[in-house]
C-alpha positions in Angstrom: 20.5 -19.2 -11.3 19.2 -22.4 -9.7 18.6 -25.2 -12.1 16.6 -28.4 -12.3 17.7 -31.4 -14.4 15.0 -33.9 -15.5 16.0 -37.3 -16.7 14.0 -40.3 -18.1 17.0 -42.4 -18.6 17.2 -44.5 -21.8 13.5 -45.1 -22.0 10.5 -42.7 -22.5 8.3 -41.2 -19.9 6.2 -38.7 -21.9 3.8 -38.1 -19.0 6.7 -36.8 -16.9 8.0 -34.5 -19.6 4.5 -33.1 -20.2 3.9 -32.7 -16.5 7.2 -31.0 -15.7 6.7 -28.5 -18.6 3.1 -27.7 -17.6 2.4 -24.1 -16.5 1.6 -25.2 -13.0 4.9 -27.0 -12.5 7.0 -24.3 -14.2 5.3 -21.7 -11.9 6.1 -23.8 -8.9 9.7 -24.1 -9.9 10.0 -20.3 -10.5 8.4 -19.6 -7.1 11.1 -21.9 -5.6 13.8 -19.8 -7.3 14.7 -22.1 -10.2 15.4 -20.3 -13.4 16.7 -23.1 -15.6 15.1 -26.4 -16.5 17.1 -29.0 -18.5 15.2 -32.0 -19.9 16.7 -35.3 -21.0 13.8 -36.8 -22.9 15.2 -40.1 -24.1 13.2 -41.8 -26.9 9.9 -40.1 -25.9 7.4 -38.6 -28.4 7.0 -35.4 -26.3 9.7 -32.9 -27.2 9.1 -29.5 -25.8 10.5 -26.5 -27.7 13.5 -25.0 -25.9 13.3 -21.3 -25.0 15.0 -18.7 -23.0 13.7 -15.5 -21.4 15.1 -13.2 -18.7 13.2 -15.2 -16.1 13.4 -18.8 -17.3 15.3 -21.1 -19.6 14.2 -24.5 -20.9 16.8 -26.8 -22.6 16.0 -30.1 -24.2 18.1 -33.1 -25.4 17.5 -36.8 -26.1 20.8 -38.4 -25.1 24.4 -37.6 -24.2 27.3 -39.9 -23.7 27.1 -38.9 -20.0 24.7 -36.9 -17.9 27.0 -36.8 -15.0 27.7 -33.1 -15.6 24.0 -32.2 -15.6 23.5 -34.2 -12.4 26.4 -32.6 -10.6 25.6 -29.0 -11.6 21.8 -29.2 -10.9 20.4 -27.9 -7.7 17.6 -30.6 -8.0 17.2 -33.7 -10.1 13.7 -34.9 -11.1 14.0 -38.4 -12.4 12.1 -41.6 -13.2 12.8 -44.3 -10.7 15.3 -46.2 -12.7 18.0 -47.7 -10.5 20.9 -46.2 -12.5 19.5 -42.7 -12.5 18.8 -42.9 -8.8 22.2 -44.3 -7.9 24.1 -41.8 -10.0 22.2 -38.8 -8.6 22.4 -40.0 -5.0 26.1 -40.7 -5.4 26.7 -37.2 -6.7 25.0 -35.7 -3.6 22.4 -33.9 -5.7 18.9 -33.6 -4.1 16.5 -36.1 -5.9 12.8 -36.1 -6.5 11.7 -39.4 -8.2 8.5 -39.4 -10.2 6.9 -42.8 -10.4 5.6 -44.1 -13.7 2.4 -45.6 -12.2 1.5 -47.0 -15.6 4.2 -49.7 -15.4 3.2 -53.2 -14.6 5.0 -55.0 -11.7 6.3 -51.6 -10.6 9.6 -52.2 -8.9 10.3 -48.5 -9.3 7.8 -47.7 -6.7 9.4 -50.2 -4.2 12.8 -48.7 -4.9 11.6 -45.1 -4.4 9.7 -46.0 -1.2 12.7 -47.6 0.4 15.0 -44.8 -0.5 12.4 -42.3 0.8 12.1 -44.3 4.1 15.9 -44.1 4.4 15.6 -40.3 3.9 17.5 -40.1 0.7 14.9 -38.7 -1.7 11.3 -37.6 -2.2 9.0 -39.3 -4.6 5.6 -38.6 -6.1 3.5 -39.2 -9.3 2.9 -36.8 -12.1 -0.4 -35.9 -10.6 1.3 -34.8 -7.3 4.5 -33.3 -8.7 3.5 -29.7 -8.3 2.3 -30.1 -4.7 5.4 -32.2 -3.8 7.7 -29.5 -5.1 5.9 -26.9 -3.0 6.0 -29.0 0.2 9.3 -30.9 0.2 12.2 -29.8 2.3 15.5 -30.7 0.5 17.5 -29.8 3.6 15.9 -32.7 5.4 17.4 -35.3 3.0 20.1 -37.6 4.3 23.2 -38.0 2.2 23.7 -41.3 0.4 27.2 -42.2 1.7 29.9 -43.8 -0.2 30.0 -47.6 0.3 26.2 -47.8 0.4 26.2 -49.0 -3.2 26.3 -52.6 -1.9 23.2 -51.9 0.3 21.5 -50.4 -2.8 22.4 -53.4 -4.9 21.1 -55.9 -2.3 17.8 -54.0 -2.1 17.5 -53.9 -5.8 18.1 -57.6 -6.2 15.3 -58.2 -3.7 13.0 -55.8 -5.4 13.3 -57.4 -8.8 13.2 -61.0 -7.4 16.9 -62.0 -7.9 17.3 -62.7 -4.2 
């Protein structure tokens, strides 16, 4: 059974959790062959009830000591655009769809997602476009994020946040 792991990191992104558990997105995931959705909801106020049926399973947790296992076993990761979440997922070689929190001020997450998309490493969208992006993206077209590119990533991140 193909699985999707959703992470918001250590923060909250209630809009993403609400969106990814909407009927429209669940239906899109099922049509794409995904039967398991695992949500890491951080400190968010939105906490969907876990459930399991013959066709689909939803699992929910706030935090774990490490989410490396979830990232490595997922067939797709849907994540906020936090640098740590992006780098860990890309480093694991798991396909990544970043959902931008467009309510953030000085949104460096958007700059990070755009650059990694330009380099062919991930897809990105907003909550409003998540369902359509899932239906149209081609995960086989993504370029691997090769070992040793962490320095390139760190340099880009320093520029994005104004440290360079």
